[in-house]
Steps between C-alpha positions, in 0.01 A plus 500: 500500500783737588669422167172560311456843663855602400448390141164676468645820648792493255267438205273785612793744534647397164164540326439838663841637403474359150163659426597834650805536277336407169388849394825664605691465173697792364333687222701444186536701188177500305639522147815582309537816298432474130760584239326828421497599867871424535579708190294786641686485833835499321389813312384658827836425661684659205276810506532543877878463486521756218282736703726452803808585291330816372398593854859465625640697206241777539569530874149394598423461867602180675146377556414512128818320400450231764142458380619421147760257632237327713263476203775338291576251775132413546459448125803273492352278769230397254752382240451126536745302294755261645756566231479877561519486880878558527476807278197629690691457826793694356269784394331503842841514667592803290167663586569446871847651464353795309243552774775506761704744291200732459444500875867590554482776237749331265331579169785382276503156659121484492500579128762232435305235691173598333663489156631151574154389618344649187739313273424178687124554464543569128702180467221313681255652254696374200541152648134463591 
């Protein structure tokens, strides 16, 4: 009888824990981006990077320049292609360095990093 009580308690606990954890799965990605959407995001990244370069060269305020850099980085996050990931990472790294240079007031370095990111995005565009 003692053994039967232990077994039934263990089965009850296992069943309770098992049913409670069923709906707690992580929400996954709903769908992948289409080819047209990826092309559009590549174009958006190029346009935002060009706008950031113009903003730096025209001595625009820091907030505007950082906004363009952020827009380029957000657009690049939607570029979903495994073969382009290393290049996208390189461009994002240059955008981060440009952002840091803008915050420090180093406009020449920011322009150089943005130009490098722009050339990488254009290369991504030709490869895609």
